[in-house]
One Martini backbone bead per residue (centre of mass of N, CA, C, O) as a GRO file, in nm:
protein
  105
    1MET     BB    1  -2.319  -2.460   9.036
    2ASP     BB    2  -2.193  -2.778   8.938
    3HIS     BB    3  -2.383  -3.049   8.959
    4MET     BB    4  -2.251  -3.263   8.778
    5ALA     BB    5  -1.969  -3.254   8.904
    6ASP     BB    6  -2.065  -3.330   9.188
    7LEU     BB    7  -2.190  -3.600   9.117
    8LYS     BB    8  -1.929  -3.731   8.997
    9LYS     BB    9  -1.773  -3.721   9.270
   10PHE     BB   10  -2.009  -3.913   9.445
   11ALA     BB   11  -2.097  -4.117   9.266
   12LYS     BB   12  -2.084  -4.466   9.203
   13LYS     BB   13  -2.206  -4.419   8.927
   14PRO     BB   14  -2.309  -4.336   8.654
   15ILE     BB   15  -2.489  -4.084   8.548
   16ASN     BB   16  -2.830  -4.012   8.568
   17GLU     BB   17  -2.942  -3.762   8.379
   18ALA     BB   18  -3.250  -3.781   8.408
   19ALA     BB   19  -3.254  -3.782   8.717
   20ALA     BB   20  -3.095  -3.524   8.763
   21ALA     BB   21  -3.296  -3.340   8.614
   22GLY     BB   22  -3.540  -3.407   8.793
   23MET     BB   23  -3.410  -3.305   9.056
   24MET     BB   24  -3.352  -3.017   8.969
   25LYS     BB   25  -3.650  -2.950   8.928
   26ALA     BB   26  -3.769  -3.039   9.208
   27TYR     BB   27  -3.516  -2.859   9.367
   28ALA     BB   28  -3.495  -2.556   9.276
   29LEU     BB   29  -3.595  -2.398   9.524
   30VAL     BB   30  -3.403  -2.513   9.733
   31MET     BB   31  -3.136  -2.432   9.565
   32SER     BB   32  -3.200  -2.107   9.580
   33LYS     BB   33  -3.146  -2.135   9.890
   34PRO     BB   34  -2.903  -2.092  10.123
   35ASP     BB   35  -3.054  -2.254  10.375
   36THR     BB   36  -3.122  -2.531  10.167
   37ARG     BB   37  -2.875  -2.626   9.969
   38TYR     BB   38  -2.763  -2.768  10.229
   39VAL     BB   39  -2.609  -3.023  10.421
   40ALA     BB   40  -2.597  -3.071  10.778
   41CYS     BB   41  -2.425  -3.321  10.943
   42THR     BB   42  -2.417  -3.168  11.242
   43ASP     BB   43  -2.742  -3.163  11.225
   44PRO     BB   44  -2.991  -3.344  11.358
   45ALA     BB   45  -3.239  -3.202  11.230
   46GLU     BB   46  -3.147  -3.233  10.938
   47LEU     BB   47  -3.131  -3.546  10.937
   48ASP     BB   48  -3.429  -3.583  11.002
   49ARG     BB   49  -3.533  -3.450  10.741
   50VAL     BB   50  -3.408  -3.644  10.546
   51ARG     BB   51  -3.550  -3.893  10.650
   52GLU     BB   52  -3.853  -3.795  10.649
   53ASN     BB   53  -3.875  -3.628  10.365
   54PHE     BB   54  -3.707  -3.816  10.173
   55LEU     BB   55  -3.699  -4.120  10.246
   56LYS     BB   56  -3.999  -4.155  10.335
   57LYS     BB   57  -4.178  -3.966  10.159
   58LYS     BB   58  -4.040  -3.973   9.873
   59LEU     BB   59  -3.923  -4.286   9.866
   60GLY     BB   60  -4.083  -4.487  10.074
   61LEU     BB   61  -3.931  -4.560  10.325
   62LYS     BB   62  -3.917  -4.800  10.629
   63SER     BB   63  -3.667  -4.825  10.751
   64THR     BB   64  -3.476  -4.818  11.061
   65ASP     BB   65  -3.174  -4.773  10.897
   66LEU     BB   66  -3.137  -4.476  10.772
   67ASP     BB   67  -2.910  -4.340  10.941
   68THR     BB   68  -2.673  -4.504  10.827
   69SER     BB   69  -2.686  -4.388  10.536
   70ILE     BB   70  -2.651  -4.094  10.610
   71LYS     BB   71  -2.375  -4.126  10.750
   72ALA     BB   72  -2.232  -4.244  10.500
   73ILE     BB   73  -2.266  -3.991  10.324
   74CYS     BB   74  -2.122  -3.798  10.507
   75GLU     BB   75  -1.854  -3.948  10.487
   76HIS     BB   76  -1.826  -3.947  10.174
   77MET     BB   77  -1.858  -3.604  10.188
   78LYS     BB   78  -1.647  -3.473  10.398
   79ALA     BB   79  -1.460  -3.296  10.202
   80ASP     BB   80  -1.730  -3.134  10.178
   81LYS     BB   81  -1.849  -2.855  10.333
   82THR     BB   82  -2.066  -2.828  10.090
   83LYS     BB   83  -2.352  -3.011  10.085
   84SER     BB   84  -2.536  -3.087   9.841
   85ARG     BB   85  -2.858  -3.171   9.830
   86LEU     BB   86  -2.869  -3.297   9.554
   87THR     BB   87  -2.633  -3.493   9.593
   88PHE     BB   88  -2.731  -3.629   9.847
   89TYR     BB   89  -2.997  -3.737   9.726
   90TYR     BB   90  -2.879  -3.890   9.492
   91VAL     BB   91  -2.705  -4.090   9.658
   92LEU     BB   92  -2.942  -4.208   9.813
   93ALA     BB   93  -3.109  -4.302   9.569
   94GLU     BB   94  -2.889  -4.482   9.459
   95HIS     BB   95  -2.859  -4.670   9.706
   96TYR     BB   96  -3.190  -4.748   9.680
   97GLY     BB   97  -3.287  -4.758   9.374
   98LYS     BB   98  -3.456  -4.447   9.308
   99LEU     BB   99  -3.398  -4.277   9.041
  100ASP     BB  100  -3.655  -4.336   8.859
  101MET     BB  101  -3.847  -4.132   9.008
  102PHE     BB  102  -3.699  -3.876   8.838
  103VAL     BB  103  -3.806  -3.985   8.572
  104LYS     BB  104  -3.952  -3.879   8.301
  105LYS     BB  105  -4.246  -4.036   8.126
   0.00000   0.00000   0.00000
């Protein structure tokens, strides 16, 4: 899969290549497994994992309205039957202004 092409398709702003590279490195293991490489927007348990493990634990968000942003990304990416977890996470991090967390300093 060409992750950069997928990111360009769904990101709202020009791609932060350093952040994208950091995310690719951080999630390389997840992206290598067929059962974890995609986000299933129709699976409530999957969306709970995105909220709890990525938005709350990784990004440190505390908002109670995180499900709204997850649903908005699902809608934004609805044309793509296989929603890349990397792209999904990137778009969420972009939405919350947290891409710099993935840039190696």
